[in-house]
LUMBA-491582 format. One record per residue (C-alpha): residue number from 1; residue in one letter; x, y, z. Coordinates in nm, 2 decimals, decimal comma. Each point is the difference from the previous one (the first is absolute). Example, Ala and Ser with C-alpha at 12.3 -4.5 7.8 and 13.67 -1.06 7.14 Angstrom:
% residues 2
REC   k r     c1     c2     c3
REC   1 A   1,23  -0,45   0,78
REC   2 S   0,14   0,34  -0,07
This chain:
% residues 119
REC   k r     c1     c2     c3
REC   1 Q  22,96  12,58  14,45
REC   2 V   0,06  -0,31   0,20
REC   3 Q  -0,27  -0,27  -0,07
REC   4 L  -0,07  -0,35   0,17
REC   5 V  -0,28  -0,16  -0,18
REC   6 E  -0,15  -0,34   0,08
REC   7 S  -0,20  -0,25  -0,23
REC   8 G  -0,11  -0,36  -0,03
REC   9 G  -0,25   0,03   0,27
REC  10 G  -0,36  -0,17  -0,06
REC  11 L  -0,27  -0,26   0,13
REC  12 V   0,10  -0,37   0,02
REC  13 Q  -0,13  -0,31   0,19
REC  14 P   0,15  -0,10   0,32
REC  15 G   0,29  -0,23  -0,08
REC  16 G   0,08   0,21  -0,29
REC  17 S   0,30   0,18  -0,12
REC  18 L   0,12   0,37  -0,12
REC  19 R   0,29   0,21  -0,11
REC  20 L  -0,01   0,34   0,14
REC  21 S   0,31   0,24  -0,14
REC  22 C   0,12   0,35   0,11
REC  23 A   0,14   0,26  -0,29
REC  24 A   0,20   0,27   0,10
REC  25 S   0,12   0,26  -0,17
REC  26 G   0,19   0,32   0,07
REC  27 L   0,27  -0,12   0,22
REC  28 P   0,29  -0,22   0,06
REC  29 F  -0,18  -0,32   0,04
REC  30 S   0,34  -0,20   0,09
REC  31 V   0,07   0,20   0,29
REC  32 Y  -0,38  -0,04   0,13
REC  33 R  -0,10  -0,25   0,28
REC  34 M  -0,36  -0,13  -0,11
REC  35 S  -0,27  -0,17   0,16
REC  36 W  -0,40  -0,09   0,00
REC  37 Y  -0,24   0,12   0,24
REC  38 R  -0,37  -0,13   0,02
REC  39 Q  -0,36   0,18   0,19
REC  40 A  -0,26  -0,17   0,02
REC  41 P  -0,34   0,19   0,10
REC  42 G  -0,05   0,04   0,34
REC  43 K   0,39  -0,07   0,07
REC  44 E   0,37   0,17   0,04
REC  45 R   0,24  -0,02  -0,27
REC  46 E   0,21  -0,25   0,01
REC  47 L   0,36  -0,14  -0,14
REC  48 V  -0,01  -0,29  -0,23
REC  49 A   0,31  -0,03  -0,14
REC  50 Q   0,34   0,17  -0,07
REC  51 I   0,31   0,00  -0,25
REC  52 G   0,33   0,15   0,05
REC  53 A   0,11   0,26  -0,24
REC  54 T   0,21  -0,23  -0,28
REC  55 G  -0,25  -0,34   0,11
REC  56 G   0,27  -0,15   0,24
REC  57 W  -0,27  -0,01   0,33
REC  58 T  -0,36  -0,08  -0,01
REC  59 K  -0,20  -0,01   0,33
REC  60 Y  -0,40  -0,08   0,04
REC  61 A  -0,29   0,01   0,25
REC  62 D  -0,06  -0,32   0,17
REC  63 S  -0,36   0,02  -0,16
REC  64 V   0,14  -0,04  -0,37
REC  65 K   0,30  -0,22   0,06
REC  66 G   0,03  -0,27  -0,25
REC  67 R  -0,27   0,10  -0,16
REC  68 F   0,11   0,37  -0,18
REC  69 T   0,32   0,07  -0,14
REC  70 I   0,15   0,36  -0,06
REC  71 S   0,29   0,04  -0,29
REC  72 R   0,10   0,30  -0,17
REC  73 D   0,18   0,10  -0,40
REC  74 N   0,18   0,29   0,02
REC  75 H   0,05  -0,01  -0,32
REC  76 R  -0,37   0,06  -0,03
REC  77 N  -0,02   0,24   0,27
REC  78 T  -0,28  -0,25   0,11
REC  79 M  -0,09  -0,20   0,36
REC  80 Y  -0,25  -0,30   0,02
REC  81 L  -0,17  -0,19   0,22
REC  82 Q  -0,13  -0,36  -0,09
REC  83 M  -0,25  -0,07   0,18
REC  84 N  -0,15  -0,38   0,04
REC  85 S  -0,27  -0,25   0,20
REC  86 L  -0,16   0,35   0,03
REC  87 K  -0,24   0,03   0,32
REC  88 P  -0,27   0,22   0,08
REC  89 E   0,22   0,16   0,25
REC  90 D   0,24   0,10  -0,24
REC  91 T  -0,29   0,27  -0,14
REC  92 A   0,17   0,34   0,00
REC  93 V   0,09   0,29  -0,18
REC  94 Y   0,37  -0,05  -0,08
REC  95 Y   0,25   0,26   0,02
REC  96 C   0,36   0,01  -0,10
REC  97 K   0,27   0,23   0,18
REC  98 A   0,35   0,12  -0,08
REC  99 Y   0,23   0,16   0,20
REC 100 N   0,34   0,09  -0,06
REC 101 T   0,30  -0,23   0,15
REC 102 Y   0,24   0,34   0,10
REC 103 D  -0,30   0,23   0,11
REC 104 V  -0,29  -0,18   0,14
REC 105 A  -0,20   0,35   0,02
REC 106 T  -0,03  -0,05  -0,36
REC 107 L  -0,30  -0,23  -0,06
REC 108 Y  -0,28  -0,03  -0,25
REC 109 W  -0,37  -0,19  -0,01
REC 110 G  -0,18  -0,14  -0,29
REC 111 Q  -0,37   0,04  -0,02
REC 112 G  -0,09  -0,35   0,05
REC 113 T  -0,16  -0,29  -0,19
REC 114 Q  -0,31  -0,19   0,16
REC 115 V   0,05  -0,39   0,03
REC 116 T  -0,34  -0,20   0,12
REC 117 V  -0,03  -0,32   0,08
REC 118 S  -0,34  -0,16  -0,04
REC 119 S  -0,20  -0,30  -0,08
């Protein structure tokens, strides 16, 4: 019943921008810490950005600091990732992840959305 659905991926040129969305349903969204991961071909899945359950704090991987911004709208049950100044090395499948602040064993993943940065 719980679903996380990513959207907003696509093909962009280097230096371009995209905004990804993760729409959550079937869970009390404001209780869940949210994060974005990505996985490129032949690479391990890596943590990109995190945001607290109420949006009070954020954290970013060094590779995306200053270029990506994570946010959430708890009234819309949606998390976002604004990606600017995109580079070819940002090419990956991007996944959203949710876990319960009070029970970290309660964990959910979305199915992913493809981001391709190429000229």
